[in-house]
DOZA-743454 format. One record per residue (C-alpha): x, y, z. Coordinates in steps of 0.05 Angstrom, whole numbers, plus 5000, padded with zeros to 4 digits. Example, Ala and Ser with C-alpha at 12.3 -4.5 7.8 and 13.67 -1.06 7.14 Angstrom:
<rs>
524649105156
527349795143
</rs>
This chain:
<rs>
079378472413
074878202468
073977452470
069477402531
064177942524
059478002584
051978012575
050778572625
054579042672
050779422727
052980092757
049580312822
051181012841
046981602862
051682062824
048382122754
054682462726
058981872746
053781392719
054081732651
061681742649
062481022672
057280782623
060981132565
067680832587
064880132589
060980202523
067280442487
071079842513
065879382482
066378882540
058878812551
052578752509
048779192559
050679712611
045079882660
045280412714
041380542777
041581182819
036980842871
039980242907
033179972928
030979932855
037779612838
036579092892
029978902864
032778872794
038678422816
033877942853
029177912794
034477822740
038677332779
033776932819
027076952783
029076972709
033676492670
040776572695
043276862630
039777512648
043777622712
049078162707
056077872713
059478512739
056379002787
059579642810
056579922875
057880602905
059680532979
055381113002
048381252976
042581603011
036981073009
041180453019
048780413020
052979852991
053479493057
045979463067
044879252994
049778663004
046478483070
039678463037
042278012981
044777543036
038077583072
034477413007
038976793000
042177062936
044576432900
049076722847
055076942887
059676512842
056776822778
056977562798
063077982812
061378562861
066179152860
065479712910
066780422889
067981052929
071381732920
075281572984
076380843000
076480733076
079580093104
073879953152
068480023099
072579583052
073179023103
065779003118
064078983045
069078413032
065778023087
059178113050
061477872982
064778482949
070978222914
074978882914
074179632915
076280182868
076680932873
071881332831
071481552778
071680902737
076780972681
078580522622
084780282659
080980102723
075479732686
080379382640
084379152701
078078882736
075378552673
082078222656
082777912725
075577642730
073177512659
077977582601
082177042573
085477542526
085078282515
089378552457
</rs>
């Protein structure tokens, strides 16, 4: 039973197959009312800024998974643009970096920009449960 269900989780990844699988994993876990995906990081940035800065704070995703490497804008640039836009919800949103291969140097730069941790793709029930339990859940049974 999930006691602390999230309003919304965002997945930002240019790999549509991974988005589909990750969405299904999270939906089966029933840890969020809504799971939204973006294959385009520029659109995701606009969405985050609108949902978290312009609209009531309850519409801001609490958990955001970001693929390290995307063609239009990578995770590092997305995080820099959030900083440049004076993103004010750092304490309300948990950013998790994702990659097929996690490299130390990429990880460190993302941590400096506000990403809390990184995880290897694909997202699995175990990985999401671990992240969720550390940042959000009071109890998962």
